[in-house]
C-alpha atoms as one frame of an Amber mdcrd trajectory, in Angstrom:
protein
   0.030  -0.138   0.016   2.603   2.159   0.620   5.548   3.303  -1.548   9.510
   1.730  -0.867  12.137   4.280  -0.256  13.664   3.184  -3.315  10.510   3.994
  -5.341  10.267   7.325  -3.430  14.255   7.970  -4.296  13.586   7.381  -7.826
  10.696   9.903  -8.186  13.050  12.567  -6.329  15.511  11.861  -8.536  13.241
  12.222 -11.455  11.440  15.262 -10.310  14.016  17.436  -8.469  14.559  20.963
  -9.469  18.205  21.303  -8.231  21.147  19.372  -7.863  20.826  19.495  -3.951
  17.059  18.445  -3.952  16.511  15.893  -1.615  12.607  15.710  -2.170  11.730
  18.956  -0.571  10.846  20.849  -3.706   7.076  21.195  -4.586   7.760  19.101
  -7.841   9.065  16.460  -6.043   6.451  16.371  -3.136   3.683  16.375  -5.811
   5.072  13.338  -7.699   5.773  11.360  -4.522   1.938  12.299  -3.466   0.606
  10.998  -6.973   2.028   7.931  -6.419   0.821   7.567  -3.064  -2.454   8.702
  -4.213  -2.709   6.151  -6.859  -1.461   3.220  -4.652  -4.420   4.335  -2.097
  -6.656   4.372  -4.821  -6.190   0.742  -5.728  -6.587  -0.020  -2.102  -9.777
   2.045  -1.822 -11.468  -0.167  -4.945 -11.274  -3.308  -2.722 -11.956  -1.767
   0.581 -14.562   0.699  -0.015 -15.701   0.697   3.792 -12.126   1.821   5.047
 -13.044   5.145   6.282  -9.741   5.798   7.528  -8.067   5.285   4.545 -10.495
   7.272   2.568  -9.782  10.364   5.042  -6.135   9.942   4.357  -6.601  10.013
   0.667  -8.778  12.897   0.558  -5.970  14.853   2.836  -3.136  13.663   0.131
  -5.384  14.693  -2.624  -5.794  18.248  -1.075  -2.241  18.570  -0.244  -1.364
  17.682  -3.896  -4.070  20.364  -5.131  -2.245  23.084  -2.849   1.129  22.273
  -4.057   0.083  22.076  -7.724  -1.616  25.715  -7.147   1.878  27.020  -5.527
   3.625  25.835  -8.483   1.179  27.123 -11.071   1.330  30.464  -9.226   5.088
  30.854  -9.603   5.788  29.246 -13.083   3.091  28.064 -15.619   5.653  26.226
 -17.896   6.859  24.062 -14.989   3.219  23.265 -13.859   2.467  22.210 -17.580
   5.379  20.326 -17.565   4.986  18.537 -14.160   1.154  17.670 -14.836   1.875
  16.389 -18.419   4.906  13.990 -16.879   2.386  12.642 -14.068  -0.390  12.242
 -16.425  -2.612  14.401 -14.341  -5.630  16.228 -16.104  -6.694  15.610 -19.568
C-alpha cells in the first residue's frame, strides 16, 4: 500500500529541481504524493468501507492540489510540464 524508499528516491531523482534537492521541492512532493494517491486508490477499490484510508486519501489529494496551485502561481511552464509528466488532467 505504501511506496518503498527506493521508489520514493527514484521519483525524487526524476522530479528534482536543483542538484541538492532531496525531495523538498514542490515538484518532488507532488510526484511522491501522486504515487501514494494511486496506490491508495487501488486499495480503496477493494476496501470501499475503509473510512480511515478514505480520509487519508482526501488529505493527500488536497495537499497535492495546494502544491500544484503554488507551482502554477510561480511558474506556469513548470506546472504544465509537471502535470504532463505525471499524467494528471486530460
